[in-house]
C-alpha positions as CSV (number, residue, x, y, z in Angstrom):
1,M,6.8,-25.0,-7.1
2,E,7.1,-23.2,-3.8
3,V,9.1,-20.0,-3.4
4,I,10.0,-17.7,-0.6
5,L,9.4,-14.1,-1.5
6,I,12.3,-11.7,-0.9
7,Q,10.2,-8.6,-1.7
8,D,6.5,-7.7,-1.8
9,V,5.1,-8.8,-5.2
10,A,1.7,-7.3,-6.2
11,N,-1.1,-9.8,-6.4
12,L,1.1,-12.6,-5.1
13,G,2.3,-12.0,-1.6
14,Y,4.4,-10.1,0.8
15,K,8.1,-10.4,1.8
16,N,8.9,-13.6,3.6
17,D,5.7,-15.4,2.5
18,I,6.0,-18.9,1.1
19,V,3.8,-19.1,-2.0
20,K,3.0,-21.7,-4.6
21,V,3.6,-20.6,-8.2
22,K,3.8,-22.2,-11.6
23,D,7.3,-23.5,-12.4
24,G,7.8,-21.2,-15.4
25,Y,6.8,-18.1,-13.4
26,G,9.1,-18.9,-10.6
27,R,12.2,-20.0,-12.7
28,N,11.8,-17.4,-15.5
29,Y,10.7,-14.3,-13.6
30,L,10.7,-14.4,-9.8
31,I,14.1,-16.0,-9.2
32,P,16.1,-14.2,-11.9
33,S,14.5,-10.9,-10.9
34,R,15.6,-11.6,-7.3
35,L,12.0,-11.4,-6.0
36,A,12.1,-14.9,-4.7
37,V,14.2,-17.9,-3.8
38,I,13.3,-21.6,-4.0
39,A,11.7,-22.8,-0.8
40,N,14.1,-25.7,0.0
41,E,14.9,-26.9,3.5
42,S,17.9,-24.6,4.1
43,N,16.1,-21.5,2.8
44,R,13.1,-22.4,5.1
45,K,15.4,-22.6,8.1
46,Q,17.0,-19.3,7.3
47,L,13.6,-17.7,6.9
48,A,12.5,-19.0,10.3
49,E,15.6,-17.6,11.9
50,N,15.1,-14.2,10.1
51,L,11.4,-14.1,11.2
52,K,12.3,-14.8,14.8
53,Q,14.8,-11.9,14.8
54,Q,12.4,-9.5,13.1
55,A,9.4,-10.2,15.3
56,H,10.0,-7.2,17.5
57,K,10.6,-4.9,14.6
58,M,7.4,-6.1,12.9
59,A,5.4,-5.6,16.1
60,K,6.6,-1.9,16.2
61,L,5.8,-1.4,12.5
62,L,2.3,-2.8,13.0
63,A,1.7,-0.5,16.0
64,D,2.9,2.5,14.1
65,A,0.6,1.6,11.1
66,Q,-2.4,1.2,13.4
67,A,-1.7,4.6,15.0
68,L,-1.4,6.2,11.6
69,A,-4.6,4.5,10.5
70,E,-6.5,5.9,13.6
71,K,-5.1,9.4,12.7
72,L,-6.2,9.0,9.1
73,A,-9.7,7.8,10.1
74,N,-10.3,11.2,11.9
75,T,-8.9,13.2,9.0
76,V,-10.9,14.8,6.1
77,I,-8.9,16.2,3.2
78,T,-10.2,19.1,1.2
79,L,-8.9,19.1,-2.4
80,S,-9.6,21.7,-5.0
81,A,-10.0,20.9,-8.7
82,K,-11.1,22.7,-11.8
83,A,-14.7,21.8,-12.7
84,N,-17.5,22.8,-15.0
85,E,-20.9,24.1,-13.9
86,D,-22.3,20.6,-13.6
87,G,-19.7,19.6,-11.1
88,K,-17.6,17.4,-13.4
89,I,-13.8,17.7,-12.8
90,F,-11.4,18.3,-15.6
91,G,-9.0,15.4,-15.1
92,T,-9.1,13.5,-11.8
93,I,-7.8,13.5,-8.3
94,T,-4.4,11.7,-8.0
95,T,-2.6,9.9,-5.2
96,A,0.1,12.5,-5.4
97,Q,-2.4,15.2,-4.6
98,I,-3.7,13.2,-1.7
99,S,-0.2,12.6,-0.4
100,E,0.7,16.3,-0.6
101,A,-2.5,17.3,1.2
102,L,-1.8,14.8,4.0
103,A,1.8,16.2,4.2
104,A,0.4,19.7,4.6
105,Q,-1.6,18.4,7.6
106,G,1.6,16.8,9.1
107,I,0.8,13.2,8.2
108,E,3.4,11.5,6.0
109,V,1.9,8.8,3.7
110,D,3.7,7.7,0.6
111,K,1.6,8.1,-2.6
112,K,2.5,4.5,-3.6
113,V,0.4,3.0,-0.7
114,I,-2.7,5.1,-1.6
115,S,-5.3,3.8,-4.0
116,V,-8.3,5.8,-5.1
117,E,-11.1,5.1,-7.5
118,P,-11.2,7.8,-10.2
119,V,-12.9,10.9,-8.8
120,K,-14.6,12.7,-11.6
121,V,-17.2,14.8,-9.8
122,L,-17.2,17.3,-6.9
123,G,-18.2,16.1,-3.5
124,E,-17.1,13.5,-1.1
125,A,-14.9,10.5,-2.0
126,V,-12.9,7.8,-0.2
127,A,-9.3,6.7,-0.8
128,T,-7.6,3.7,0.7
129,A,-4.1,3.6,2.2
130,K,-2.5,0.2,2.6
131,L,-0.2,1.0,5.5
132,H,0.8,-2.6,6.5
133,R,-0.1,-6.0,5.3
134,E,-2.8,-6.1,8.1
135,V,-3.7,-2.4,8.2
136,K,-5.8,-0.5,5.7
137,A,-7.0,3.0,6.4
138,E,-9.7,5.0,4.6
139,I,-9.1,8.6,3.8
140,K,-12.1,10.8,3.4
141,L,-11.8,13.3,0.6
142,N,-13.8,16.5,0.1
143,V,-13.4,17.7,-3.5
144,V,-14.4,21.4,-4.1
145,A,-14.2,23.6,-7.2
146,E,-11.3,26.0,-7.6
């Protein structure tokens, strides 16, 4: 079954994508949850018209995301965490901490778009921000002891 996604669905696709899914997944989850509609001819025509109207908005969003990615590439965030003598952190560095540190530097990035491997030791680490479907930015982290 082919469906048109109304919203971004993790590990499946982005809004306005036409994806092929199993019948049960589409009919029992995606469509009742209002995450997708059936990709019939009338819905495809409506999607094409919507995409044509949104082309300029999407180009601006892409340009903004690329500008933010360039800004993030030149940024190093210093985060402090409690650690023992061996340099192991008590707990971990979270996406909320990264988002707050970026906001303190004047860069607004939502914590939901940031992903980071668990940081358990002091030193340097890298987080990834998925700013747009085509733009990912790496955020350099410097973790120091409190």
